C-alpha positions as CSV (number, residue, x, y, z in Angstrom):
1,M,15.2,-157.3,-47.7
2,P,12.2,-159.8,-46.8
3,V,10.6,-159.6,-43.6
4,A,8.2,-160.9,-41.1
5,S,4.4,-160.3,-42.4
6,R,4.4,-159.4,-38.3
7,M,6.1,-156.1,-38.7
8,N,3.4,-154.7,-40.9
9,N,1.7,-154.4,-37.8
10,L,4.0,-152.5,-35.6
11,G,3.7,-148.9,-35.9
12,T,5.8,-145.7,-34.3
13,E,6.1,-143.2,-32.0
14,T,6.5,-140.2,-34.2
15,A,7.5,-137.5,-31.4
16,F,10.7,-139.0,-32.0
17,E,10.5,-138.5,-35.9
18,V,9.4,-135.0,-35.6
19,L,12.2,-134.4,-33.2
20,A,14.7,-135.8,-35.8
21,K,12.9,-133.6,-38.7
22,A,13.5,-130.3,-36.0
23,K,17.1,-131.1,-35.3
24,A,17.8,-131.3,-39.0
25,L,16.3,-127.7,-39.1
26,E,18.3,-126.5,-36.4
27,A,21.4,-127.7,-38.0
28,Q,20.3,-125.6,-41.3
29,G,20.5,-122.5,-38.7
30,K,16.6,-122.4,-38.4
31,N,15.2,-121.5,-34.7
32,I,12.6,-124.2,-33.4
33,V,10.8,-124.3,-30.3
34,H,10.6,-128.0,-29.0
35,L,6.9,-128.8,-28.2
36,E,7.0,-132.2,-29.5
37,I,8.9,-134.7,-27.0
38,G,7.3,-135.9,-24.0
39,E,10.5,-135.3,-21.7
40,P,10.6,-133.2,-18.3
41,D,13.0,-130.2,-19.1
42,F,14.4,-130.5,-15.5
43,D,17.5,-132.1,-14.4
44,T,17.2,-135.3,-12.4
45,P,17.3,-134.0,-9.0
46,R,20.8,-133.9,-7.1
47,H,20.3,-136.6,-4.7
48,I,19.5,-139.1,-7.6
49,V,22.5,-138.0,-9.2
50,E,24.8,-138.5,-6.5
51,A,23.3,-142.0,-5.7
52,G,23.6,-143.4,-9.1
53,M,27.2,-141.9,-9.3
54,N,27.8,-143.5,-6.0
55,A,26.4,-147.0,-7.3
56,L,28.9,-146.8,-10.0
57,R,31.9,-146.3,-7.6
58,D,30.2,-148.9,-5.3
59,G,30.5,-151.7,-8.8
60,F,26.7,-152.0,-9.6
61,T,28.0,-152.4,-13.0
62,H,27.0,-155.8,-13.5
63,Y,23.8,-157.9,-14.1
64,G,21.3,-158.1,-11.3
65,P,18.1,-160.1,-11.0
66,T,16.0,-160.0,-13.9
67,P,12.7,-158.9,-11.8
68,G,15.0,-156.1,-10.0
69,L,17.0,-155.7,-7.2
70,P,15.5,-156.6,-4.0
71,E,16.0,-153.1,-2.3
72,L,14.4,-151.4,-5.4
73,R,11.3,-153.9,-5.8
74,E,10.7,-153.2,-1.7
75,A,10.9,-149.2,-2.2
76,I,8.5,-149.7,-5.1
77,A,6.0,-152.0,-3.3
78,R,6.4,-149.9,-0.2
79,N,5.7,-146.5,-2.2
80,S,2.7,-148.0,-3.8
81,R,1.3,-149.0,-0.4
82,E,1.4,-144.8,0.8
83,V,0.7,-143.8,-2.5
84,R,-1.7,-145.8,-3.7
85,G,-3.2,-147.4,-0.5
86,I,-2.4,-150.9,-2.3
87,N,-1.5,-153.8,-0.1
88,T,1.2,-154.9,-2.0
89,D,4.7,-156.9,-1.5
90,P,8.2,-157.1,-3.5
91,A,7.0,-160.5,-5.0
92,H,4.4,-158.8,-7.2
93,V,7.0,-155.7,-8.9
94,V,9.0,-156.6,-11.9
95,V,11.6,-153.9,-12.9
96,T,12.5,-153.2,-16.6
97,P,14.8,-150.5,-18.3
98,G,11.7,-148.2,-19.3
99,A,8.3,-148.3,-18.8
100,K,7.6,-149.7,-22.1
101,P,8.8,-153.1,-21.9
102,I,6.3,-154.1,-19.5
103,M,3.2,-152.3,-21.8
104,F,4.9,-154.9,-24.1
105,Y,5.3,-157.7,-22.3
106,V,1.7,-157.9,-20.4
107,I,0.1,-157.5,-24.0
108,L,2.2,-160.3,-25.6
109,A,1.4,-162.4,-22.4
110,L,-2.1,-161.7,-22.4
111,A,-3.4,-160.7,-26.1
112,E,-3.4,-162.8,-29.2
113,P,-5.5,-163.6,-32.2
114,G,-9.8,-163.9,-31.0
115,V,-8.8,-161.5,-28.0
116,E,-9.8,-157.9,-27.7
117,V,-8.0,-155.3,-26.2
118,V,-10.1,-151.7,-25.2
119,Y,-7.8,-148.6,-25.3
120,P,-8.3,-145.1,-25.2
121,N,-8.4,-143.5,-28.6
122,P,-6.7,-140.6,-28.7
123,G,-4.4,-142.6,-26.6
124,F,-0.6,-143.3,-26.5
125,P,0.3,-144.9,-30.0
126,I,2.3,-147.8,-28.4
127,Y,-0.9,-149.6,-26.8
128,E,-2.8,-149.5,-30.4
129,S,0.9,-150.4,-32.2
130,M,1.4,-153.6,-29.7
131,I,-2.2,-154.9,-29.9
132,R,-2.2,-155.3,-33.7
133,F,1.6,-156.9,-33.4
134,C,0.3,-159.6,-31.2
135,G,-2.4,-160.3,-33.1
136,A,-5.6,-159.4,-31.0
137,T,-8.0,-156.9,-32.1
138,P,-8.1,-153.5,-30.9
139,V,-11.2,-151.8,-29.8
140,P,-10.7,-148.1,-29.3
141,M,-12.3,-146.5,-26.3
142,R,-12.9,-142.7,-27.7
143,L,-12.2,-139.7,-25.6
144,M,-14.6,-136.8,-26.7
145,E,-13.3,-132.8,-26.7
146,E,-16.9,-132.4,-25.6
147,S,-16.5,-134.7,-22.3
148,G,-13.0,-132.7,-21.4
149,Y,-11.3,-136.3,-22.9
150,H,-13.2,-138.4,-20.5
151,P,-14.7,-141.8,-21.4
152,D,-18.5,-142.2,-22.3
153,L,-18.8,-145.3,-19.8
154,D,-22.1,-146.5,-21.0
155,D,-20.4,-146.9,-24.3
156,L,-17.5,-148.9,-22.3
157,A,-19.6,-151.2,-21.2
158,R,-21.3,-151.7,-24.8
159,K,-17.5,-152.1,-25.9
160,I,-16.6,-155.3,-23.5
161,T,-17.6,-158.6,-24.5
162,P,-16.4,-162.2,-24.1
163,R,-13.4,-161.9,-25.9
164,T,-12.2,-158.9,-24.1
165,R,-9.0,-159.7,-22.4
166,L,-7.6,-156.5,-21.5
167,L,-8.6,-153.1,-20.8
168,I,-5.8,-150.4,-20.7
169,L,-6.5,-147.3,-18.9
170,N,-4.0,-144.4,-18.9
171,S,-4.7,-141.7,-16.0
172,P,-3.7,-139.0,-16.4
173,E,-3.6,-139.2,-19.9
174,N,-1.7,-138.7,-23.2
175,P,-2.2,-137.0,-25.4
176,C,-5.3,-135.4,-23.9
177,G,-4.1,-134.4,-20.2
178,S,-7.4,-136.1,-18.9
179,V,-7.7,-137.6,-15.4
180,L,-10.5,-140.5,-14.4
181,T,-12.3,-139.4,-11.1
182,R,-12.8,-141.7,-8.5
183,E,-16.3,-142.3,-9.6
184,E,-15.7,-142.9,-13.2
185,L,-13.1,-145.9,-12.1
186,E,-16.0,-147.2,-9.4
187,T,-17.7,-147.9,-12.4
188,I,-14.9,-149.3,-14.5
189,A,-14.3,-151.4,-11.7
190,G,-17.6,-153.0,-11.5
191,L,-17.7,-153.3,-15.4
192,V,-14.4,-154.9,-14.6
193,R,-16.0,-157.3,-12.0
194,R,-18.6,-158.8,-14.3
195,W,-15.6,-160.6,-16.4
196,P,-14.0,-162.9,-14.6
197,N,-11.0,-163.3,-17.8
198,M,-10.4,-159.6,-18.0
199,Y,-7.4,-157.6,-16.8
200,V,-6.9,-154.2,-16.6
201,M,-3.8,-152.6,-17.5
202,S,-3.2,-149.3,-15.6
203,D,-0.6,-147.0,-17.1
204,E,0.0,-144.3,-14.1
205,I,3.3,-143.2,-15.4
206,Y,2.4,-139.3,-15.0
207,K,0.4,-139.7,-11.4
208,D,2.7,-137.1,-9.7
209,I,1.9,-134.5,-12.4
210,L,-1.9,-133.3,-11.5
211,Y,-3.2,-130.2,-11.3
212,T,-6.9,-130.9,-9.3
213,G,-7.3,-133.6,-6.8
214,E,-5.9,-136.7,-6.3
215,H,-4.5,-139.2,-8.0
216,H,-6.5,-143.1,-7.3
217,S,-5.5,-146.0,-8.9
218,I,-8.1,-148.5,-10.1
219,A,-6.1,-151.2,-8.3
220,A,-7.1,-150.0,-4.9
221,F,-10.7,-151.3,-5.5
222,P,-12.1,-154.2,-4.0
223,G,-11.5,-157.0,-6.3
224,L,-9.3,-155.4,-8.5
225,A,-5.6,-155.9,-7.2
226,D,-5.5,-159.0,-8.5
227,R,-6.8,-158.2,-12.0
228,T,-4.8,-155.1,-12.3
229,I,-1.3,-154.3,-14.0
230,I,-0.1,-150.9,-12.8
231,L,2.4,-149.6,-15.2
232,D,4.9,-146.7,-13.4
233,G,8.5,-145.2,-14.0
234,F,10.9,-142.6,-13.1
235,S,11.3,-141.0,-16.3
236,K,8.5,-138.3,-16.1
237,S,8.3,-137.6,-11.9
238,Y,11.6,-137.8,-11.6
239,A,13.1,-136.2,-14.8
240,M,14.7,-139.3,-15.2
241,T,14.3,-140.8,-19.1
242,G,17.5,-141.2,-19.7
243,W,18.2,-144.0,-17.2
244,R,15.9,-145.8,-18.4
245,L,13.8,-147.3,-15.6
246,G,10.6,-148.5,-15.2
247,Y,8.4,-151.0,-13.7
248,G,5.1,-153.0,-13.2
249,I,3.1,-154.3,-10.4
250,M,1.3,-157.2,-11.0
251,P,-0.8,-160.1,-9.6
252,Q,1.6,-162.6,-8.9
253,E,0.5,-165.5,-11.3
254,L,1.5,-163.3,-14.2
255,V,4.9,-162.3,-12.8
256,P,6.7,-165.4,-13.9
257,H,5.8,-165.1,-17.6
258,I,6.9,-161.3,-17.4
259,V,10.1,-162.2,-16.4
260,R,10.4,-164.9,-18.6
261,L,10.0,-162.3,-21.5
262,A,12.4,-159.9,-20.1
263,V,14.8,-162.6,-19.6
264,N,14.7,-163.4,-23.3
265,S,14.8,-159.8,-24.3
266,V,16.6,-157.4,-22.0
267,S,17.9,-159.4,-19.4
268,C,17.8,-156.8,-16.3
269,A,17.8,-153.2,-15.8
270,A,21.3,-151.2,-15.1
271,T,21.8,-152.1,-11.4
272,F,23.3,-148.4,-11.1
273,S,19.7,-147.0,-12.0
274,Q,18.1,-149.4,-9.7
275,K,20.0,-147.6,-7.2
276,A,19.7,-144.6,-7.8
277,A,15.8,-145.2,-8.2
278,V,15.7,-146.0,-4.6
279,A,17.1,-143.0,-3.8
280,A,14.4,-141.2,-5.9
281,L,11.4,-143.4,-4.0
282,D,13.2,-142.8,-0.7
283,G,14.6,-139.3,-0.6
284,P,12.7,-135.9,-0.5
285,Q,9.8,-135.2,-2.7
286,D,10.2,-131.7,-3.0
287,A,11.8,-131.6,-6.4
288,V,8.5,-133.5,-8.1
289,Q,6.2,-130.7,-6.3
290,A,7.9,-128.2,-7.9
291,M,8.0,-129.6,-11.3
292,A,4.4,-130.2,-11.1
293,A,3.5,-126.3,-9.7
294,E,5.6,-125.4,-12.9
295,F,4.2,-127.5,-15.3
296,S,0.4,-126.0,-13.5
297,Q,2.2,-122.4,-14.4
298,R,2.8,-123.2,-18.3
299,R,-0.5,-125.2,-18.4
300,R,-2.6,-121.9,-17.3
301,L,0.0,-120.2,-20.2
302,I,-0.2,-122.6,-23.0
303,T,-3.9,-123.2,-22.8
304,D,-4.9,-119.1,-22.7
305,G,-2.3,-118.8,-25.5
306,L,-3.7,-121.8,-27.7
307,R,-7.6,-120.2,-27.3
308,S,-6.4,-116.8,-28.3
309,I,-5.7,-118.3,-31.3
310,P,-8.3,-117.9,-34.5
311,G,-9.9,-121.2,-35.1
312,V,-8.1,-123.6,-32.1
313,R,-10.4,-124.5,-29.1
314,C,-8.2,-126.0,-26.4
315,P,-9.8,-128.3,-23.1
316,E,-7.9,-127.5,-20.0
317,P,-5.4,-130.2,-19.5
318,E,-6.5,-132.0,-15.7
319,G,-2.7,-133.8,-15.4
320,A,0.3,-134.5,-17.1
321,F,2.1,-132.0,-19.6
322,Y,0.0,-132.2,-23.0
323,A,-2.2,-129.8,-24.4
324,F,-4.8,-131.7,-27.0
325,P,-6.1,-128.5,-28.6
326,S,-8.5,-128.8,-31.5
327,I,-7.5,-127.2,-34.7
328,Q,-10.3,-128.3,-37.0
329,E,-11.3,-124.6,-37.3
330,T,-8.3,-123.7,-39.9
331,G,-9.2,-125.9,-42.5
332,L,-6.0,-127.9,-42.1
333,T,-5.6,-131.8,-41.2
334,S,-3.5,-132.7,-38.3
335,R,-0.9,-133.6,-40.6
336,Q,-0.4,-130.5,-42.3
337,F,-0.4,-128.3,-39.2
338,E,2.3,-130.4,-37.9
339,D,4.1,-130.0,-41.0
340,R,3.4,-126.3,-42.2
341,A,4.0,-125.1,-37.9
342,L,7.4,-126.9,-37.9
343,T,8.6,-125.9,-41.5
344,E,6.9,-122.1,-41.3
345,A,6.3,-121.3,-38.0
346,G,9.5,-123.2,-36.4
347,V,7.3,-125.2,-33.5
348,A,7.6,-128.9,-33.3
349,L,4.6,-130.4,-32.3
350,L,2.8,-133.6,-33.3
351,S,-0.5,-134.6,-35.3
352,G,-3.4,-135.7,-33.1
353,A,-3.7,-138.4,-35.6
354,A,-0.7,-139.8,-34.8
355,F,-2.3,-140.7,-31.2
356,G,-5.1,-142.7,-33.0
357,E,-8.0,-142.3,-35.8
358,F,-10.3,-140.1,-33.3
359,G,-7.1,-138.1,-32.7
360,E,-7.7,-136.4,-36.6
361,G,-8.5,-132.5,-36.2
362,Y,-6.0,-132.3,-33.3
363,V,-2.9,-131.3,-32.0
364,R,-0.5,-132.3,-29.3
365,L,2.1,-130.2,-27.5
366,S,3.5,-131.0,-24.7
367,Y,4.9,-127.7,-22.6
368,A,7.7,-129.3,-20.7
369,N,9.6,-126.5,-21.8
370,S,10.3,-122.7,-20.4
371,Q,7.6,-120.4,-20.3
372,D,9.5,-118.2,-22.5
373,N,9.6,-120.5,-25.3
374,I,5.8,-121.3,-25.0
375,R,5.2,-117.7,-25.3
376,K,7.4,-117.5,-28.5
377,A,6.0,-120.7,-30.0
378,I,2.6,-119.3,-29.3
379,Q,3.1,-116.3,-31.0
380,R,4.9,-117.6,-33.9
381,L,1.8,-120.4,-34.0
382,D,-0.9,-117.1,-34.0
383,K,1.3,-115.8,-36.7
384,F,1.0,-119.0,-38.8
385,V,-2.5,-119.9,-38.3
386,R,-3.9,-116.4,-39.0
387,S,-1.8,-116.3,-42.6
388,A,-3.0,-119.9,-43.5
389,T,-6.7,-119.5,-42.8
């Protein structure tokens, strides 16, 4: 079938590919520990489910406004004022089915041939995929193990040019688990202020899963609110991956462009999911805090376990629920490690190379699984690595 040449620039998210392979092995009777998919293993909190069920009963089964239900946009704006300290209002909010559309729409709206977009590498693979799809030039901001996967800000300053239209930040970061400090964000904000045609897309989807310090959004720094698009959603904080609901908070002049892209692609997000999201934001937050506390225990368990395996180094994650250890000393490439861990050890994890060129020599493990399963995975990986090296 002849397809448009731009499809050659479109990448993928390998977590779903590895999940499919793991499921196929399970269908053959093999026991697999799933550490590949970035999905909380908790149920959606009950009060949120009840709100969604009530919305269905109340007839929220029809189209809604493309930017989102007014009550949800208001709840998001209010939450952002309280959590991020950003003086925003509902007119700056666009709700979408999942957070990825915001990512896609923002890059579509701002990136084009001749434009450069700086993005974290290793980083969420869809960033680079969308940049290339739009014909823009991806400029990797390398995150290195030696610095705990924090960016070299002097190097970042050198990468920004008059052609830079967008800088993508992700904190807490996927796949590395690093969290930008207030001081780092202050420096980055200063860099952005130097370039009047440059914007920031701040992916804050993991903001509620922190192990030290507090979350800081670059949009809260002086002069940055009108230069920043915040990307967030409900999948990670509230275990609502299947509800497919995300949102962006952005400069007013960008909103109509993002809404037009939504009209042309998805029409609107499911209205009953939006009613459930209002309950998520306005209701009790104890389930969010409990999840973060459990992830903190798992973080220590998986980090200590990986460090006990010969040839494996693992910085301690500062946020999110991913470990990104080096496997360079095992002598295996990232893809070889991914394949053999699955087929020989029964552990599904991801090649670091799937997160960009600077991810080679590393693998990503999601510790969104039980402590018992994490222990089982470590035991299996230890045995596998010792026999493979």
